[in-house]
C-alpha positions as CSV (number, residue, x, y, z in Angstrom):
1,M,189.2,118.0,173.4
2,A,187.3,120.8,175.2
3,N,184.3,120.0,173.0
4,A,184.7,116.2,173.2
5,T,181.8,115.8,175.6
6,M,179.5,118.3,174.0
7,I,177.6,115.8,171.8
8,M,173.9,116.1,172.6
9,E,172.6,113.4,170.4
10,F,173.5,110.4,168.3
11,L,172.4,109.5,164.8
12,L,171.3,105.9,164.2
13,L,172.2,105.6,160.5
14,G,172.0,101.8,159.9
15,S,174.6,100.4,157.6
16,S,177.5,102.4,156.3
17,D,178.2,99.9,153.5
18,G,175.7,101.3,151.0
19,W,173.1,98.5,151.8
20,N,169.4,99.5,151.5
21,L,167.9,98.2,154.7
22,S,164.3,99.3,154.0
23,F,163.3,95.7,153.4
24,L,164.3,94.9,157.0
25,Y,162.7,97.9,158.6
26,F,159.3,97.6,156.7
27,T,158.9,93.8,156.5
28,V,161.2,91.6,158.6
29,F,161.3,93.8,161.7
30,P,157.5,94.4,162.0
31,V,156.6,90.8,161.2
32,T,159.1,89.5,163.7
33,Y,157.9,92.0,166.3
34,L,154.2,91.3,165.9
35,G,154.9,87.6,165.8
36,T,156.9,87.8,169.0
37,L,154.2,89.7,170.9
38,L,151.4,87.3,169.8
39,E,153.4,84.2,170.6
40,N,154.6,85.3,174.0
41,L,151.2,86.8,174.9
42,L,149.7,83.4,174.1
43,I,152.2,81.7,176.4
44,V,151.5,84.1,179.3
45,T,147.7,83.6,178.8
46,V,148.0,79.8,178.7
47,T,150.4,79.4,181.7
48,T,148.2,81.8,183.7
49,A,144.7,80.4,182.7
50,D,145.5,76.7,182.8
51,Q,145.6,75.4,186.4
52,N,147.7,72.3,185.3
53,L,150.6,74.6,184.4
54,H,150.8,76.5,187.7
55,T,153.0,74.0,189.7
56,P,156.3,73.4,187.9
57,M,158.9,76.1,188.0
58,L,159.5,75.5,184.3
59,Y,156.2,77.3,183.6
60,F,156.8,79.9,186.2
61,C,160.0,80.8,184.4
62,L,158.4,80.4,181.0
63,R,155.7,82.9,181.8
64,N,158.3,85.4,183.2
65,L,160.5,84.7,180.2
66,S,157.6,85.5,177.8
67,I,156.9,88.8,179.6
68,L,160.6,89.6,179.4
69,N,160.8,88.8,175.7
70,M,157.9,91.2,174.9
71,C,159.7,93.9,176.8
72,Y,163.1,93.0,175.3
73,I,162.1,93.2,171.7
74,S,160.0,96.4,172.3
75,I,163.1,98.3,173.4
76,T,164.7,98.3,169.9
77,V,162.5,97.2,167.1
78,P,159.5,99.6,167.2
79,N,161.8,102.6,167.6
80,A,163.9,101.4,164.6
81,C,160.8,101.0,162.4
82,V,159.4,104.4,163.3
83,N,162.8,106.1,162.8
84,S,163.1,104.5,159.4
85,L,159.5,105.5,158.4
86,T,159.9,109.1,159.5
87,W,163.6,109.5,158.6
88,Q,164.1,110.7,162.2
89,R,167.4,109.0,163.1
90,S,168.5,111.1,166.0
91,I,168.4,110.0,169.7
92,S,169.4,112.0,172.7
93,V,172.3,111.0,174.9
94,A,169.9,110.3,177.7
95,G,167.7,108.2,175.4
96,C,170.7,106.3,174.1
97,A,171.9,105.6,177.7
98,T,168.4,104.4,178.6
99,Q,168.2,102.1,175.6
100,I,171.6,100.6,176.4
101,F,170.7,100.1,180.0
102,L,167.4,98.3,179.1
103,V,169.0,96.1,176.5
104,L,171.7,95.0,178.8
105,F,169.2,94.5,181.6
106,C,166.9,92.3,179.5
107,A,169.8,90.4,177.9
108,Y,171.3,89.5,181.3
109,V,167.9,88.4,182.8
110,E,167.2,86.4,179.7
111,M,170.5,84.5,180.1
112,L,169.7,83.8,183.8
113,F,166.2,82.7,183.1
114,L,167.5,80.2,180.4
115,T,170.0,78.9,183.0
116,I,167.3,78.5,185.7
117,M,165.1,76.6,183.2
118,A,167.9,74.2,182.5
119,W,168.5,73.6,186.2
120,D,164.7,73.0,186.6
121,C,164.9,70.3,183.9
122,Y,167.8,68.7,185.7
123,V,166.0,68.6,189.0
124,A,162.8,67.3,187.4
125,T,164.7,64.5,185.6
126,C,167.4,63.5,188.0
127,Q,165.7,64.2,191.4
128,P,162.0,63.9,190.7
129,L,161.1,62.9,194.2
130,Q,162.6,66.1,195.6
131,Y,161.4,68.3,192.8
132,L,158.5,70.0,194.7
133,L,160.8,70.4,197.8
134,I,163.7,72.0,195.9
135,M,161.6,74.0,193.3
136,N,159.1,75.4,195.7
137,P,157.3,78.7,195.2
138,Q,159.6,80.6,197.6
139,F,162.6,79.5,195.6
140,C,161.0,80.6,192.3
141,V,160.3,84.0,193.7
142,C,163.7,84.4,195.2
143,M,165.5,83.3,192.0
144,T,163.4,85.8,190.0
145,L,164.1,88.7,192.3
146,A,167.8,87.8,192.5
147,S,168.0,87.8,188.7
148,L,166.3,91.2,188.4
149,L,168.3,92.9,191.1
150,S,171.7,91.6,190.0
151,C,171.0,92.6,186.4
152,L,170.3,96.2,187.6
153,L,173.8,96.4,188.9
154,Y,175.3,94.7,185.8
155,A,173.5,97.0,183.4
156,G,174.2,100.1,185.5
157,V,177.9,99.4,185.6
158,H,178.3,98.8,181.8
159,T,176.1,101.9,181.0
160,G,178.0,104.1,183.4
161,N,181.3,102.9,182.2
162,T,180.3,103.6,178.6
163,F,179.0,107.2,179.1
164,R,182.0,108.2,181.2
165,L,183.9,108.3,177.9
166,S,184.4,111.3,175.7
167,F,182.9,111.3,172.2
168,C,184.7,113.4,169.7
169,Q,185.1,111.1,166.6
170,S,181.5,111.4,165.3
171,N,177.9,111.1,166.5
172,M,176.9,108.7,163.8
173,A,176.3,105.2,165.0
174,H,175.9,102.6,162.2
175,Q,173.4,100.5,164.1
176,F,169.5,100.3,164.4
177,F,169.7,100.9,168.1
178,C,172.1,102.3,170.7
179,D,174.6,99.6,171.8
180,V,177.9,99.6,173.6
181,P,180.2,98.5,170.7
182,S,178.9,101.3,168.4
183,L,179.6,104.0,171.0
184,L,183.0,102.6,171.8
185,R,184.0,103.1,168.2
186,L,182.9,106.7,168.4
187,S,184.9,107.5,171.5
188,C,188.2,109.3,171.5
189,S,189.0,108.0,175.0
190,D,190.9,104.9,175.9
191,T,188.4,102.1,175.9
192,T,190.7,99.4,177.2
193,S,189.0,99.2,180.5
194,N,185.6,98.9,178.8
195,M,186.7,96.0,176.6
196,V,188.3,94.3,179.6
197,L,185.0,94.7,181.6
198,I,183.0,93.3,178.7
199,L,185.4,90.3,178.2
200,V,185.3,89.5,182.0
201,S,181.5,89.8,182.0
202,I,181.0,87.5,179.0
203,I,183.5,84.9,180.5
204,I,182.1,85.0,184.0
205,I,178.4,85.4,183.4
206,G,177.9,83.9,179.9
207,G,180.5,81.2,180.4
208,N,179.2,80.1,183.8
209,C,175.6,80.1,182.6
210,F,176.5,78.1,179.5
211,A,178.6,75.7,181.6
212,I,175.7,75.2,184.0
213,I,173.3,74.5,181.1
214,I,175.6,72.0,179.5
215,M,176.3,70.2,182.7
216,S,172.6,70.0,183.5
217,Y,171.9,68.4,180.2
218,I,174.8,66.0,180.5
219,H,173.3,64.8,183.7
220,I,169.8,64.7,182.2
221,F,171.0,62.6,179.2
222,S,172.9,60.3,181.5
223,A,169.9,59.7,183.7
224,V,167.6,59.1,180.8
225,L,169.9,56.6,179.1
226,K,170.3,54.7,182.4
227,F,166.5,54.3,182.8
228,P,164.9,53.2,179.5
229,T,161.5,53.7,181.0
230,R,162.1,57.4,180.8
231,A,161.4,58.5,177.2
232,P,164.8,59.6,175.8
233,G,163.1,61.3,172.8
234,K,161.1,63.6,175.1
235,A,164.3,64.7,176.9
236,F,166.2,65.3,173.7
237,S,163.3,67.2,172.1
238,T,163.2,69.5,175.2
239,C,166.9,70.0,175.7
240,T,168.1,70.3,172.1
241,P,166.1,73.5,171.2
242,H,167.0,75.1,174.6
243,I,170.7,74.6,173.9
244,L,170.1,75.9,170.4
245,V,168.6,79.2,171.7
246,V,171.3,79.6,174.3
247,S,174.0,79.0,171.6
248,I,172.5,81.6,169.2
249,F,172.1,84.1,172.1
250,L,175.6,83.8,173.5
251,G,177.3,83.4,170.1
252,S,175.7,86.6,168.7
253,I,176.4,88.6,171.8
254,T,180.1,87.5,171.8
255,G,180.4,88.2,168.1
256,V,179.1,91.8,168.5
257,F,180.9,92.7,171.7
258,L,184.3,91.1,171.2
259,R,184.9,91.8,167.5
260,P,187.9,94.2,166.9
261,S,186.8,97.6,165.9
262,A,189.3,97.8,163.1
263,T,187.9,94.7,161.4
264,S,184.3,95.2,162.3
265,D,181.7,95.1,159.5
266,T,178.7,97.2,160.3
267,L,176.2,95.1,158.3
268,Q,177.4,92.0,160.1
269,D,177.2,93.8,163.4
270,M,173.6,94.7,162.7
271,I,172.7,91.1,161.8
272,L,174.4,89.7,164.9
273,S,172.7,92.4,167.0
274,A,169.3,91.4,165.5
275,F,170.1,87.8,166.4
276,Y,170.6,88.5,170.1
277,T,167.8,91.1,170.4
278,M,165.1,89.5,168.2
279,V,165.7,85.8,167.5
280,P,165.5,84.4,171.1
281,P,162.2,86.2,171.9
282,F,160.8,85.1,168.5
283,L,161.8,81.5,169.0
284,N,160.4,81.3,172.6
285,Y,157.0,80.0,171.6
286,L,158.3,77.7,168.8
287,I,160.8,76.1,171.1
288,Y,159.1,75.9,174.5
289,S,155.5,75.4,173.4
290,L,155.4,73.5,170.1
291,W,158.0,71.1,171.5
292,N,156.2,70.7,174.8
293,K,153.2,68.3,175.0
294,Q,151.7,69.9,178.1
295,V,151.7,73.4,176.7
296,K,150.2,72.2,173.4
297,E,147.5,70.4,175.3
298,A,146.8,73.5,177.4
299,V,146.6,75.7,174.3
300,R,144.1,73.2,172.8
301,R,142.0,73.1,176.0
302,I,141.8,76.9,176.1
303,M,140.9,77.2,172.5
304,Q,138.2,74.5,172.8
305,R,136.8,76.3,175.9
306,Q,136.6,79.6,174.0
307,L,134.9,77.9,171.0
308,F,132.3,76.3,173.2
309,S,131.7,79.5,175.1
310,G,131.3,81.4,171.8
311,K,128.7,78.9,170.5
312,R,126.7,79.3,173.7
């Protein structure tokens, strides 16, 4: 036990089940990463350049969410691809702690932003006359800052609680990035308090956010169905993909963090981890832009403006 805390680095070895994951590292991961960057960069450009998208909080959150998504996927995917290409699988303890902190930080902020966007849809649909009063610029800034500051505490607590443990089993983490469940399986300390903290966090934060989103959309659907003049199809087309992303995000996180270590399958853990770190950022443009008429029109206006300026 004297040497239990002397591990200076971890090895990210991918799957332990004999699966060849080169296809993921050299095709799926790079394509998903580049697609995510281009899609979210387009959203940031459109919501910044088009004056018609500056007022609603939805687009304020959408721009922030796009910036967050580019940072979120950049924490794990590029490093995994480079490591696979160079066969350099080691990561220092400090580097591992930094990666865990940043992943938890971005995941928590992502969940809060998705919740705020659902609340924004609720106010816009159910209280349209008070929308500009409730969702004013000061409220937008305060909610964003509150989300960022609270997630610093959340990520710091979980990261510190993980690295207070002793690691004496092995330094080989069968994952493409450093995450809490992989390190808990390597620890020779009692991880009961870690699992309790994770469970409480998922129930309190994830459960409450999901409940707020569901309740917001229940009120939205009720309001739309009461007033036939409000297009039900538009509300359903906006709300359904949002709920889908939240369900994928929360479901994959819950599956990774709450699966028993004894029955945990490393390949399945990697797939679930990819779902909550890569799929929501990648689907951001497809869900919030292609399904939104105002964003599509803004993209068309900007493209036409660039084409006309190029011809001149």
